[in-house]
VOGU-3710 file (C-alpha; in Angstrom, 3 decimals, decimal comma):
1> mlgalwalll> 22,618/83,144/64,679  23,530/86,809/64,525  24,742/86,712/68,120  26,871/83,630/67,497  28,537/85,178/64,452  29,304/88,376/66,337  30,655/86,380/69,310  33,006/84,555/66,927  34,140/87,912/65,587  34,960/89,078/69,128
11> vlaawrplav> 36,940/85,894/69,829  38,980/86,346/66,653  39,546/90,007/67,556  41,445/88,980/70,709  43,550/86,363/68,969  46,183/88,127/66,892  48,596/91,034/67,473  48,103/94,447/65,942  48,861/94,574/62,239  51,102/97,375/61,040
21> pdegryaeig> 50,890/100,032/59,929  47,120/100,584/60,096  46,128/98,894/63,349  49,191/100,113/65,222  48,580/103,649/63,979  44,888/103,926/64,776  44,960/102,054/68,086  47,765/104,348/69,260  45,955/107,515/68,127  42,979/106,473/70,237
31> rwmlmsgdwl> 45,206/105,699/73,236  47,019/109,016/72,909  43,744/110,930/72,688  42,552/109,288/75,903  45,857/109,877/77,702  46,331/113,485/76,573  42,734/114,623/76,866  42,997/116,383/73,487  39,729/115,388/71,795  40,049/117,950/69,022
41> aprlngipff> 43,253/116,893/67,240  43,987/113,200/66,622  47,716/112,720/67,212  50,262/110,122/66,141  53,391/110,191/68,309  52,108/113,486/69,705  51,919/115,035/66,213  48,554/116,061/64,656  47,200/113,446/62,269  44,518/114,932/60,034
51> hkppllhwle> 44,206/112,267/57,348  40,631/111,457/58,431  37,929/112,968/60,669  37,955/111,876/64,323  34,956/109,592/64,947  37,067/106,424/64,957  39,548/107,986/67,379  36,810/109,201/69,721  35,226/105,766/69,895  38,615/104,066/70,263
61> slslaafgan> 39,366/106,301/73,244  36,042/105,485/74,883  36,554/101,760/74,339  40,065/101,866/75,801  38,798/103,871/78,769  36,109/101,266/79,436  38,092/98,062/78,828  41,744/99,051/79,166  44,479/99,685/76,627  44,489/96,254/74,993
71> vwaarlvpal> 44,125/94,912/71,478  40,628/93,551/72,021  39,320/96,918/73,223  40,841/98,608/70,170  39,116/96,141/67,845  35,768/96,422/69,590  34,954/99,605/67,650  35,096/98,086/64,142  33,495/94,904/65,508  30,505/96,877/66,781
81> haglmllgly> 30,122/98,508/63,383  30,372/95,131/61,635  27,577/93,864/63,871  25,528/96,948/63,012  26,095/96,303/59,297  24,874/92,730/59,776  21,764/93,852/61,652  21,077/96,515/59,031  21,176/93,953/56,235  18,915/91,536/58,104
91> gatrsfatea> 16,411/94,175/59,225  16,165/95,912/55,875  15,823/92,650/53,929  13,043/91,429/56,238  10,998/94,478/55,293  10,793/93,555/51,587  11,722/89,853/51,339  11,031/86,619/53,153  12,483/85,703/56,512  14,438/82,862/54,889
101> iarraalmlg> 16,157/85,201/52,430  16,941/87,722/55,178  18,523/85,024/57,338  20,467/83,561/54,450  21,823/86,962/53,425  22,887/87,647/57,013  24,495/84,217/57,261  26,448/84,771/54,062  27,719/88,157/55,185  28,430/86,970/58,733
111> tslsflvggq> 30,565/84,008/57,644  32,580/85,966/55,085  36,106/87,353/55,323  34,635/90,846/55,036  32,845/90,357/58,373  35,130/88,010/60,331  38,408/89,635/59,251  37,463/93,111/57,998  35,091/93,486/60,944  37,936/93,366/63,472
121> yvnhdmmvat> 40,537/95,396/61,588  41,275/98,724/63,267  40,880/101,407/60,641  38,142/103,601/59,169  36,905/101,235/56,461  34,338/99,124/58,324  33,022/102,177/60,138  32,355/104,265/57,042  31,064/101,199/55,157  28,483/100,633/57,870
131> wiglaiwcfa> 27,207/104,207/57,879  27,114/104,351/54,074  25,075/101,140/54,035  22,686/102,281/56,757  22,173/105,606/54,979  21,236/103,823/51,745  18,898/101,394/53,519  17,177/104,188/55,470  16,603/106,443/52,476  15,498/103,502/50,321
141> lafmhgerph> 12,958/102,443/52,952  11,774/106,042/53,110  11,294/106,320/49,336  9,587/102,928/49,040  7,085/103,812/51,767  4,606/105,406/49,361  4,023/108,490/47,276  5,704/110,568/49,963  8,919/109,447/51,685  8,668/108,238/55,258
151> anwarlgfva> 10,002/111,227/57,228  11,623/109,365/60,127  13,430/106,867/57,906  14,757/109,811/55,898  15,909/111,594/59,064  17,781/108,479/60,116  19,395/108,518/56,681  20,631/112,069/57,252  22,057/111,001/60,638  23,846/108,041/59,030
161> calgvlskgl> 25,351/110,335/56,386  26,610/112,694/59,102  28,273/109,822/60,954  29,745/108,624/57,667  31,291/112,056/57,081  32,729/112,041/60,602  34,096/108,566/59,912  36,024/109,159/56,705  35,079/112,423/55,102  33,083/113,307/52,013
171> iglalpglvl> 32,481/109,734/50,822  30,120/109,318/53,773  27,773/111,684/51,948  28,844/111,363/48,308  28,506/107,588/47,942  24,977/107,265/49,396  24,020/110,262/47,271  25,453/108,686/44,116  23,727/105,344/44,666  20,374/106,866/45,561
181> lvwllwtrqf> 20,441/109,370/42,705  21,021/106,668/40,071  18,447/104,382/41,715  15,757/107,067/41,904  16,266/107,947/38,266  16,267/104,270/37,246  13,048/103,527/39,163  11,400/106,853/38,231  10,986/108,004/41,809  13,085/111,148/41,660
191> rkvlhlpwfs> 10,076/113,440/42,200  9,853/112,098/45,761  13,058/113,956/46,605  11,034/117,168/46,838  9,081/115,717/49,764  12,054/114,754/51,931  12,177/116,439/55,380  14,979/118,674/54,221  14,880/121,211/57,037  14,990/118,757/59,940
201> glalfsvial> 17,247/116,348/58,060  19,875/118,943/57,221  19,640/120,321/60,748  20,432/116,874/62,168  23,254/116,436/59,679  24,753/119,818/60,549  24,557/119,378/64,317  26,346/116,041/64,122  28,857/116,506/61,312  29,923/120,146/61,255
211> pwfvlaqrqy> 31,082/121,249/64,762  34,392/119,366/64,714  35,327/120,688/61,273  34,600/124,278/62,343  36,505/124,029/65,637  39,453/122,173/64,143  39,806/124,610/61,230  39,749/127,509/63,684  42,465/125,914/65,832  44,520/124,565/62,928
221> pglfdylfgv> 44,312/126,869/59,869  44,842/124,977/56,655  43,038/121,879/57,890  40,391/121,995/55,133  42,993/122,271/52,384  44,929/119,334/53,793  42,031/117,044/54,757  39,837/117,625/51,728  42,330/118,859/49,159  45,314/116,551/49,755
231> qqfgrytgkt> 43,912/113,520/51,581  40,595/113,220/49,735  40,618/114,846/46,291  44,390/114,493/45,929  44,396/110,781/46,736  41,461/110,153/44,427  42,906/111,950/41,423  46,664/111,569/42,054  48,980/109,019/40,492  51,831/109,082/43,024
241> fnnphpwwfy> 50,175/107,406/46,013  50,749/103,861/47,243  48,959/100,636/46,269  48,458/101,037/42,498  46,371/98,219/41,030  44,621/97,501/37,686  40,951/98,269/37,090  39,824/94,668/37,768  41,382/94,584/41,254  38,053/94,994/43,045
251> lvallallfp> 36,359/92,225/41,076  38,851/89,779/42,565  38,555/91,439/45,972  34,763/90,985/45,981  35,052/87,267/45,255  37,589/86,881/48,066  35,768/89,006/50,636  32,490/87,112/50,180  33,857/83,706/49,180  32,198/81,327/48,421
261> walfavhqaw> 28,875/83,158/48,478  29,761/85,745/45,826  29,681/82,975/43,221  25,911/82,800/43,697  25,657/86,540/43,011  27,394/85,829/39,690  24,764/83,159/39,031  22,024/85,636/39,910  23,457/88,162/37,472  23,672/85,603/34,677
271> asvrrsanaa> 20,112/84,401/35,277  18,799/87,971/35,334  20,477/88,738/32,032  19,103/85,601/30,381  15,572/86,131/31,717  14,568/82,672/30,549  10,866/81,985/30,197  10,893/79,259/32,838  12,781/81,343/35,411  11,327/81,215/38,888
281> eepvakpwta> 9,329/84,180/40,034  11,572/86,739/41,680  11,113/86,726/45,488  12,076/90,421/45,758  10,455/93,373/44,027  12,409/94,802/41,099  13,151/98,195/42,723  15,039/96,429/45,525  17,106/94,209/43,234  17,817/97,294/41,117
291> lcwiwlvaiv> 19,021/99,084/44,262  21,420/96,239/45,059  22,933/96,159/41,577  23,225/99,950/41,349  24,746/100,048/44,859  27,297/97,424/43,855  28,226/98,818/40,438  28,275/102,507/41,409  30,600/102,138/44,407  32,922/99,579/42,800
301> gffsipqskl> 33,088/101,809/39,726  33,791/104,868/41,862  36,765/103,253/43,606  38,083/101,634/40,427  38,843/104,998/38,832  41,904/106,013/40,930  45,134/104,060/40,568  45,520/103,630/44,342  43,260/100,803/45,513  42,836/99,073/48,890
311> vgyvlpvmpp> 40,681/96,045/49,633  38,813/97,774/52,465  37,436/100,434/50,126  34,773/98,030/48,792  33,387/97,026/52,186  30,355/99,334/51,595  29,062/96,938/48,903  29,115/93,823/51,087  25,435/94,101/52,183  23,955/94,267/48,663
321> lallsalgwe> 26,395/91,617/47,434  25,326/89,309/50,268  21,655/89,868/49,427  22,264/89,178/45,736  24,136/86,022/46,751  21,157/84,938/48,834  18,876/85,511/45,853  21,271/83,541/43,664  21,131/80,661/46,156  17,340/80,869/46,142
331> ramvrrrhag> 17,332/80,514/42,384  20,048/77,853/42,043  19,928/75,696/45,160  16,883/76,050/47,364  14,816/73,447/45,476  17,672/70,988/45,124  17,954/67,858/47,189  20,378/68,207/50,105  20,444/71,999/49,719  20,645/72,307/53,491
341> rwlaglvala> 23,741/70,094/53,602  25,381/72,112/50,868  24,657/75,303/52,804  26,127/73,845/56,012  29,214/72,645/54,154  29,858/76,027/52,577  29,342/77,757/55,926  31,967/75,433/57,439  34,340/76,183/54,546  33,905/79,934/54,969
351> lvlavglnaa> 34,516/79,723/58,721  37,641/77,609/58,275  39,037/80,148/55,806  38,380/83,071/58,148  39,822/81,351/61,223  42,821/80,072/59,249  43,623/83,499/57,821  43,316/85,017/61,281  45,718/82,419/62,711  48,223/82,884/59,882
361> serllrgkla> 48,309/86,672/60,126  50,868/86,777/62,953  53,266/84,585/61,010  52,816/86,692/57,881  53,537/89,939/59,773  56,176/88,667/62,195  59,056/90,457/60,509  57,329/93,826/60,892  56,029/93,691/64,469  57,626/95,198/67,586
371> qdiartlace> 55,517/93,342/70,148  58,403/91,204/71,448  60,725/94,106/72,215  57,780/96,097/73,572  57,513/93,801/76,607  61,198/94,284/77,438  61,048/98,031/76,946  57,838/98,376/78,967  59,305/96,493/81,948  62,772/98,069/81,827
381> arasdtvyav> 62,075/101,722/81,001  60,821/104,488/83,229  58,214/107,105/82,392  60,942/109,772/82,187  63,072/107,809/79,701  63,336/108,780/76,042  62,954/106,333/73,166  64,580/107,055/69,791  63,494/105,355/66,553  65,833/105,133/63,582
391> gaypydlpfy> 65,343/103,598/60,153  61,545/103,285/60,339  58,624/103,952/62,666  57,395/101,088/64,948  53,677/101,767/64,789  52,695/99,136/67,354  55,418/99,788/69,938  53,863/102,778/71,796  50,513/101,027/72,156  52,043/97,908/73,694
401> tqaprpmvvv> 54,318/99,819/76,053  51,658/102,476/76,788  54,417/105,052/76,713  53,553/108,415/78,275  55,931/110,332/75,980  56,319/110,421/72,197  59,336/108,795/70,567  62,072/110,882/69,002  62,050/109,835/65,350  65,481/110,209/63,760
411> qdwpalrqst> 65,758/110,825/60,020  67,349/113,314/57,662  64,129/115,308/57,674  65,240/118,328/55,569  66,248/116,015/52,716  63,170/113,794/53,088  60,820/116,755/52,765  62,147/117,203/49,245  62,205/113,588/48,113  60,032/111,199/50,142
421> gdnwrrelfe> 56,888/109,676/48,685  53,594/108,526/50,192  54,899/106,874/53,358  55,152/107,137/57,149  57,745/109,897/56,968  55,407/112,175/55,068  52,497/111,640/57,452  54,759/112,658/60,366  56,342/115,800/58,907  53,088/116,976/57,312
431> gadfdavagr> 51,416/116,626/60,698  54,269/118,544/62,327  53,443/121,494/60,070  50,259/121,964/62,126  52,095/121,992/65,479  55,741/123,072/65,517  56,163/122,283/69,215  54,962/118,699/68,794  57,130/118,464/65,696  60,287/118,752/67,786
441> vlqtpevlaa> 60,236/114,971/68,179  61,423/114,776/64,552  65,201/115,033/64,869  68,227/114,483/62,627  70,855/111,755/63,240  73,241/114,109/65,103  71,166/113,755/68,285  72,036/110,059/68,693  75,645/110,644/69,742  74,661/112,962/72,582
451> asarpgqwlv> 71,777/110,698/73,628  74,054/107,659/73,899  76,049/109,473/76,582  73,031/110,013/78,814  71,298/107,430/81,028  67,667/106,508/80,468  67,886/106,619/76,654  66,582/103,829/74,403  66,881/103,202/70,684  64,825/100,967/68,380
461> aprnhpagaw> 65,735/100,079/64,799  64,487/97,560/62,233  66,308/94,280/62,583  67,598/94,462/59,016  68,603/98,141/59,268  72,181/98,532/57,943  74,846/98,981/60,602  76,456/102,380/60,744  77,604/105,272/62,861  74,202/105,427/64,550
471> qqgwvlvqqg> 75,089/102,321/66,598  78,062/103,933/68,345  77,432/104,308/72,072  74,374/102,022/72,045  74,268/98,565/73,633  72,067/95,836/72,157  69,429/94,676/74,667  67,209/92,462/72,519  66,974/91,436/68,893  63,332/90,761/68,140
481> sgwslyrsaa> 61,727/89,215/65,109  61,324/92,556/63,362  63,022/95,174/65,542  66,135/95,530/67,693  66,201/97,293/71,052  69,250/99,210/72,340  69,976/101,359/75,345  72,574/104,031/75,867  76,002/102,899/77,012  75,755/105,436/79,843
491> satgatgsaa> 73,004/103,384/81,474  74,158/101,064/84,236  74,198/97,359/83,386  70,769/95,842/84,009  69,097/99,159/84,838  67,810/102,120/82,910  69,349/104,708/85,191  72,982/105,243/86,031  74,509/103,599/89,071  74,628/106,983/90,736
501> egpeaaqhkg> 70,853/107,182/90,647  70,697/104,384/93,208  68,026/101,782/93,989  65,236/104,355/94,270  65,311/104,882/90,500  65,124/101,149/89,861  61,981/100,907/91,951  60,203/103,160/89,498  60,989/101,072/86,446  58,137/99,885/84,294
511> lpgckdqgdk> 55,625/101,525/81,990  51,884/100,700/82,132  52,413/98,167/79,341  54,407/95,944/81,698  51,500/93,783/82,867  53,422/90,767/84,125  54,780/91,744/87,535  56,759/88,502/87,748  58,698/89,477/84,623  59,162/92,931/86,058
521> qrah> 60,649/91,582/89,280  62,991/89,280/87,362  64,102/92,247/85,267  64,953/94,140/88,459
//
């Protein structure tokens, strides 16, 4: 069952184009890291990108090296972590509950949108959620072992925390610590903390988590202030960042991410509160159900405090929510006639929702994607050509073309530094502050006139970008669903180089993203 659910996840991962901005951004950072060989500084368009630590980018690079620069390889990294989350839930639950409950909890998680959609989305959320969950399971198993914590389970917990920190920063340590602290106090086990293998555990944590931070801070002074001060504490406490939502946002998100199973967790909560005299005997010991509720409430409460809220932030609570849903099913349905048919029907409903949402995603994002013009650009351009972007930043374009050079991004950068908010422009010019040479790709509109007079120059702009002086000297090549592709008027008709460059230049057309050699020959 676990293998079948993960196989379905892998099939869905190959089905749809990259979503923007997140998937285009993080897939391209991994590709650039592999191509450049710079494993210290994650880079977007050649510019340092220090919003998060680098574990995702390292693993993305390895996956692309093994399976090629394609969408499926980019999504393999979150899919592997989703599978690990599923195995962690099943394995941990088997240790303190029945096999039936463990399987049902895994089935509920594995058929949910959180697994089948969130598990193939290229960003940091599934990765850090997995390591947070594994850290909590490992430490909980250690504390429940006896009067003294099980040393090896605790050491694995320290390792999971280190990987969580490398995934997305301080929450990889803070959230497991918060959950476990409240749980230990609630269950009166806090004295066991003194018997943890602190020396070996902290040594493992330090060896895994700290080297990159030390080396990166040495190479890029100011990294700690930016990564921890601006991107972590600033985003948590600030009121000017994107995606503001009301306090109840995550309650709705939980119901959607684990629909329809989360409704049984609601039933479990209601039954636990009522504690009726004829309630069935609980199949799980109270410390474990307490852990699940504390895990759920503490993390949802933590992320409900800031105004900026994203659905992926609550992925860490999917394992305990799935287990509580399985317990709610045990209480409400397991003794009913045709319970098996109801379970099969709800599984089918959950799968249809996940597959349908996956299929609809391309249509929903069509006006933002650059995939259609990417094929033309990849087959027509040469490695030495320059691509200019005006009006916005096409996050998915470099990944599809596999461009060997960064784009020149044209904006009024001096003015934007004073006025722009939390958007793509800020992430580019703040990254350029760490590397002035790489930051030269951020240019002002004056460069477009000179570029239009040179051969081998390309320009991309959003399809709905207002016409203006920037279009002078540029010839429309293709109008895609979301973006328009131009080339300089100095380029010869039907070729990227000038006529004087001769047929030898035309023979070198095509970037690595041009996979279809038949299309390439027709373009020639």
